[in-house]
Rosetta silent file (secondary structure, phi, psi, omega in degrees, C-alpha in Angstrom):
SEQUENCE: MSTTTHRRVKIATLAPDFYQALIDLDAQSATGLDPRLADIVRIRASQLNGCAYCVDMHTLDARHAGDSEQRMNLIATWREARKFYSEQEQAALELTEAITLISVDHVPDEVYAIAAAAFDDKELAQLIGLIITINAWNRVGVSGRLEPGHYSPS
SCORE:     score description
SCORE:     0.000 S_00000001
   1 L     0.000  130.255 -179.839    3.461   29.850   -6.187 S_00000001
   2 L   -71.690  142.323  179.006    4.983   28.770   -2.895 S_00000001
   3 L   -91.475   -5.969  177.859    5.947   25.105   -2.515 S_00000001
   4 L  -122.871  153.499  177.290    5.355   25.123    1.222 S_00000001
   5 L  -143.952  150.570  179.912    2.317   25.908    3.269 S_00000001
   6 L   -97.082  -15.142 -176.034    1.720   26.055    6.970 S_00000001
   7 L  -107.373  116.913  174.177   -1.967   25.208    6.810 S_00000001
   8 L  -130.222  127.280 -179.802   -3.035   21.635    6.133 S_00000001
   9 L   -70.406  149.530  176.423   -6.537   20.507    6.979 S_00000001
  10 L   -97.032  100.302 -175.358   -6.961   17.504    9.232 S_00000001
  11 H   -58.743  -39.764 -179.481   -9.235   15.221    7.249 S_00000001
  12 H   -59.430  -34.410 -177.674   -9.928   13.004   10.269 S_00000001
  13 H   -86.940  -43.262 -171.584  -11.246   16.012   12.168 S_00000001
  14 H   -92.290  -17.267  175.650  -12.892   18.059    9.432 S_00000001
  15 L  -133.480   60.358 -172.491  -14.331   15.243    7.291 S_00000001
  16 H   -62.361  -32.463  178.955  -14.982   12.585    9.938 S_00000001
  17 H   -67.386  -42.770  176.191  -17.634   10.700    7.933 S_00000001
  18 H   -62.568  -46.591 -177.882  -15.271   10.350    4.977 S_00000001
  19 H   -61.201  -42.837  177.916  -12.418    9.346    7.255 S_00000001
  20 H   -65.056  -38.654  177.149  -14.549    6.714    8.988 S_00000001
  21 H   -62.241  -37.914  177.292  -15.670    5.370    5.615 S_00000001
  22 H   -67.152  -39.630  175.744  -12.000    5.027    4.635 S_00000001
  23 H   -61.718  -44.825  179.064  -11.295    3.180    7.903 S_00000001
  24 H   -63.830  -41.888  176.984  -14.229    0.854    7.193 S_00000001
  25 H   -61.197  -44.287  179.942  -13.019    0.293    3.633 S_00000001
  26 H   -61.100  -39.702 -179.402   -9.526   -0.447    4.920 S_00000001
  27 H   -62.706  -29.168 -179.236  -10.878   -3.005    7.384 S_00000001
  28 H   -93.470  -17.352 -167.535  -12.441   -4.928    4.486 S_00000001
  29 H   -67.104  -28.949 -176.807   -9.707   -4.435    1.897 S_00000001
  30 L  -108.341   10.496 -178.987   -7.361   -7.265    2.881 S_00000001
  31 L   -55.256  126.461  177.422   -9.953   -9.825    3.930 S_00000001
  32 L    86.305   -5.301  178.345   -8.821  -13.279    2.841 S_00000001
  33 L   -98.896  150.670  175.341   -5.311  -12.207    1.843 S_00000001
  34 L   -58.439  126.368 -178.817   -2.113  -13.283    3.582 S_00000001
  35 H   -57.676  -34.718  177.855   -1.293  -10.487    6.075 S_00000001
  36 H   -64.915  -40.246  177.528    2.395  -10.511    5.020 S_00000001
  37 H   -64.579  -45.249  179.311    1.351   -9.979    1.414 S_00000001
  38 H   -58.751  -41.297  179.106   -1.028   -7.173    2.421 S_00000001
  39 H   -62.241  -46.030 -177.233    1.786   -5.458    4.327 S_00000001
  40 H   -69.899  -30.954  174.833    4.232   -5.495    1.408 S_00000001
  41 H   -63.831  -46.538  179.917    1.526   -4.228   -0.964 S_00000001
  42 H   -62.344  -41.147 -179.629    0.802   -1.328    1.390 S_00000001
  43 H   -64.975  -47.915 -176.407    4.498   -0.578    1.764 S_00000001
  44 H   -63.733  -44.780  177.912    5.240   -0.649   -1.972 S_00000001
  45 H   -61.150  -40.649 -179.452    2.313    1.595   -2.904 S_00000001
  46 H   -66.020  -37.671  174.848    3.300    3.984   -0.126 S_00000001
  47 H   -61.189  -48.858 -178.157    6.898    4.082   -1.387 S_00000001
  48 H   -61.889  -34.510 -178.999    5.726    4.858   -4.917 S_00000001
  49 H   -86.965   -3.703  178.984    3.421    7.601   -3.657 S_00000001
  50 L    68.786   31.810 -179.809    6.077    9.132   -1.426 S_00000001
  51 L   -96.995   91.623 -177.526    3.987    8.734    1.721 S_00000001
  52 H   -59.918  -38.879  179.935    6.588    8.555    4.496 S_00000001
  53 H   -59.259  -47.572 -177.989    3.908    8.241    7.173 S_00000001
  54 H   -70.776  -36.732  175.639    2.382    5.147    5.527 S_00000001
  55 H   -60.291  -46.977  179.334    5.780    3.569    4.754 S_00000001
  56 H   -59.664  -49.817 -177.815    6.701    4.009    8.408 S_00000001
  57 H   -58.730  -50.722 -172.075    3.358    2.649    9.637 S_00000001
  58 H   -77.769  -26.815  172.656    3.243   -0.423    7.439 S_00000001
  59 H   -71.140  -38.007  175.778    6.890   -1.392    7.864 S_00000001
  60 H   -63.244  -43.187  177.798    6.381   -1.173   11.623 S_00000001
  61 H   -60.950  -44.647 -178.332    3.237   -3.312   11.305 S_00000001
  62 H   -63.889  -44.433  178.088    5.067   -5.891    9.174 S_00000001
  63 H   -64.414  -41.500  178.848    7.991   -6.118   11.576 S_00000001
  64 H   -61.239  -34.246  179.626    5.613   -6.333   14.526 S_00000001
  65 L   -81.341   -2.211  174.919    3.863   -9.239   12.770 S_00000001
  66 L   103.277    3.053  177.463    7.211  -11.016   12.418 S_00000001
  67 L   -70.889  156.516 -172.527    8.271  -10.198    8.877 S_00000001
  68 L   -82.344  150.526  175.266   12.020   -9.813    8.413 S_00000001
  69 H   -58.575  -40.417 -177.822   13.997   -6.614    8.352 S_00000001
  70 H   -62.178  -45.238  178.324   15.667   -7.824    5.177 S_00000001
  71 H   -62.414  -39.602  179.327   12.373   -8.223    3.307 S_00000001
  72 H   -64.768  -41.193 -179.021   11.277   -4.757    4.414 S_00000001
  73 H   -66.650  -25.586 -173.438   14.567   -3.245    3.260 S_00000001
  74 H   -98.959   -2.474 -175.549   14.323   -4.862   -0.168 S_00000001
  75 H   -56.608  -41.603 -178.181   10.730   -4.050   -1.135 S_00000001
  76 H   -64.092  -22.472 -178.987   11.729   -1.028   -3.231 S_00000001
  77 H  -120.986   36.745 -172.728   14.060   -3.282   -5.227 S_00000001
  78 H   -58.114  -31.678 -179.761   11.987   -6.461   -5.160 S_00000001
  79 H   -63.595  -34.744  179.192   12.715   -7.327   -8.798 S_00000001
  80 H   -83.660  -10.088 -176.789   16.411   -7.613   -7.992 S_00000001
  81 H  -126.090   37.907 -174.620   15.632   -9.511   -4.778 S_00000001
  82 H   -54.069  -32.266 -175.397   12.960  -11.911   -6.050 S_00000001
  83 H   -62.893  -16.561 -179.963   14.193  -14.811   -3.915 S_00000001
  84 H   -87.664   -6.456 -175.942   12.842  -13.022   -0.825 S_00000001
  85 L  -128.989  136.158  178.336    9.287  -12.899   -2.212 S_00000001
  86 L   -65.082  165.922  176.642    6.988  -15.717   -3.274 S_00000001
  87 H   -59.335  -39.056  178.673    5.627  -15.837   -6.822 S_00000001
  88 H   -64.719  -42.985  177.789    2.291  -14.673   -5.453 S_00000001
  89 H   -64.050  -39.778  177.747    3.940  -11.734   -3.660 S_00000001
  90 H   -62.153  -43.259  177.797    5.842  -10.816   -6.816 S_00000001
  91 H   -62.185  -40.262  179.258    2.593  -10.830   -8.814 S_00000001
  92 H   -66.312  -41.139  178.574    0.974   -8.653   -6.136 S_00000001
  93 H   -64.551  -42.033  178.150    3.893   -6.197   -6.164 S_00000001
  94 H   -61.278  -45.666  179.332    3.774   -5.976   -9.967 S_00000001
  95 H   -66.585  -37.935  176.943    0.027   -5.300   -9.889 S_00000001
  96 H   -57.981  -46.134  179.988    0.495   -2.784   -7.072 S_00000001
  97 H   -64.360  -42.536 -178.986    2.953   -0.838   -9.199 S_00000001
  98 H   -64.110  -43.051 -179.327    0.698   -0.955  -12.270 S_00000001
  99 H   -72.838  -40.292 -179.679   -2.378    0.256  -10.377 S_00000001
 100 H   -65.966  -40.287 -179.730   -0.482    2.852   -8.344 S_00000001
 101 L  -100.689   42.398 -171.459    1.254    4.240  -11.442 S_00000001
 102 H   -57.830  -27.728 -179.230   -1.888    3.864  -13.561 S_00000001
 103 H   -74.416  -14.976 -178.759   -1.187    6.985  -15.625 S_00000001
 104 H   -74.047  -53.048 -176.246    2.050    5.456  -16.951 S_00000001
 105 H  -149.896   31.630 -173.529    0.627    2.459  -18.814 S_00000001
 106 L    48.675 -139.850  175.316   -2.759    1.829  -17.259 S_00000001
 107 L  -117.129  102.814 -176.201   -2.700   -1.800  -16.075 S_00000001
 108 L   -58.167  144.588 -179.880   -0.999   -3.853  -18.791 S_00000001
 109 H   -56.241  -39.702 -178.317   -2.733   -7.093  -19.775 S_00000001
 110 H   -66.763  -35.433  177.007    0.408   -9.111  -19.049 S_00000001
 111 H   -66.860  -46.087  179.132    0.637   -7.732  -15.502 S_00000001
 112 H   -62.018  -41.521 -179.054   -3.036   -8.477  -14.891 S_00000001
 113 H   -63.410  -39.260  177.864   -2.652  -11.974  -16.357 S_00000001
 114 H   -63.289  -44.788  178.982    0.255  -12.777  -14.021 S_00000001
 115 H   -65.542  -40.387 -179.901   -1.789  -11.643  -11.021 S_00000001
 116 H   -65.183  -29.609  177.057   -4.853  -13.552  -12.248 S_00000001
 117 H   -77.194  -26.411 -176.653   -2.734  -16.714  -12.479 S_00000001
 118 H   -88.517  -19.087 -176.242   -1.350  -16.218   -8.947 S_00000001
 119 L  -130.277  148.471  171.027   -4.682  -15.522   -7.210 S_00000001
 120 L   -74.338  170.081 -173.695   -8.170  -16.937   -7.458 S_00000001
 121 H   -57.799  -42.951 -179.506  -10.854  -14.471   -8.563 S_00000001
 122 H   -64.659  -44.914  178.407  -11.961  -13.582   -5.024 S_00000001
 123 H   -63.099  -40.819  179.907   -8.370  -13.028   -3.856 S_00000001
 124 H   -63.225  -42.061  177.232   -7.622  -10.949   -6.952 S_00000001
 125 H   -62.225  -42.628  177.970  -10.653   -8.762   -6.305 S_00000001
 126 H   -63.984  -41.826  179.050   -9.541   -8.309   -2.677 S_00000001
 127 H   -60.922  -45.865  178.329   -5.992   -7.496   -3.797 S_00000001
 128 H   -61.329  -42.608  176.415   -7.238   -4.838   -6.210 S_00000001
 129 H   -60.380  -41.752  177.872   -9.408   -3.404   -3.419 S_00000001
 130 H   -61.708  -45.170 -179.413   -6.398   -3.356   -1.082 S_00000001
 131 H   -63.535  -43.665  177.750   -4.261   -1.532   -3.656 S_00000001
 132 H   -61.463  -42.831 -177.679   -6.990    1.037   -4.280 S_00000001
 133 H   -65.425  -45.892 -179.209   -7.454    1.551   -0.537 S_00000001
 134 H   -66.887  -32.011  175.358   -3.771    2.096    0.287 S_00000001
 135 H   -64.418  -37.333  175.815   -3.536    4.542   -2.594 S_00000001
 136 H   -64.560  -46.224  178.019   -6.420    6.490   -1.042 S_00000001
 137 H   -60.527  -39.665  178.875   -4.685    6.467    2.355 S_00000001
 138 H   -60.614  -37.255  179.680   -1.442    7.628    0.720 S_00000001
 139 H   -70.266  -32.068  173.006   -3.254   10.600   -0.717 S_00000001
 140 H   -65.186  -47.543 -177.935   -4.590   11.474    2.736 S_00000001
 141 H   -65.420  -43.752 -177.782   -1.072   11.205    4.173 S_00000001
 142 H   -71.464  -45.627 -178.486    0.698   13.106    1.403 S_00000001
 143 H   -66.973  -30.263  178.070   -1.869   15.891    1.043 S_00000001
 144 L   -90.472   -1.602 -176.200   -1.954   16.348    4.814 S_00000001
 145 L    48.943   49.819  178.016    1.835   16.041    5.104 S_00000001
 146 L   -66.590  135.133 -175.478    1.483   13.501    7.890 S_00000001
 147 L   -94.956  135.266  175.609    4.831   13.021    9.584 S_00000001
 148 L   -69.878  164.363  175.769    6.336    9.592   10.284 S_00000001
 149 L   100.888    1.710 -178.473    7.482    8.646   13.729 S_00000001
 150 L  -113.822    4.554 -174.842    4.194    8.931   15.583 S_00000001
 151 L  -105.986  142.614  176.055    2.752    5.476   14.922 S_00000001
 152 L  -132.764  127.490  179.583    3.051    2.404   17.103 S_00000001
 153 L   -62.736  146.562 -179.938    1.763   -1.026   16.031 S_00000001
 154 L   -81.975    0.000    0.000   -0.977   -2.394   18.242 S_00000001
């Protein structure tokens, strides 16, 4: 079986109703959450999923919104660079990893408990929705082999 293919369907074009539903879901997914937190969650999930397009997009968005280059550079190693992330951001990153890598250990109770202590119930529900949504977008980007370098923050 070949590991490369020249034909990748364009989901936005060929499944426009699904794509629009994903856009609508995305618009609601971070409601009520700190935009800086939402950006680092999107970046970390995208790193874990190997979605270069989404990593590029969300790091550009975060920088455009004023987040620091240093914080963006350290997201992949956030545990070793905890001082750059609030306790709430650390809890969100931990939960992002658990949900994104769900086949490894599902979502451990201790990870969920840390997130539940850092967020109120509504925020926690929004955070989980955000993590689920970026994972869906990552699968669109990876399966379609979307290339980074074509996105510009608005």
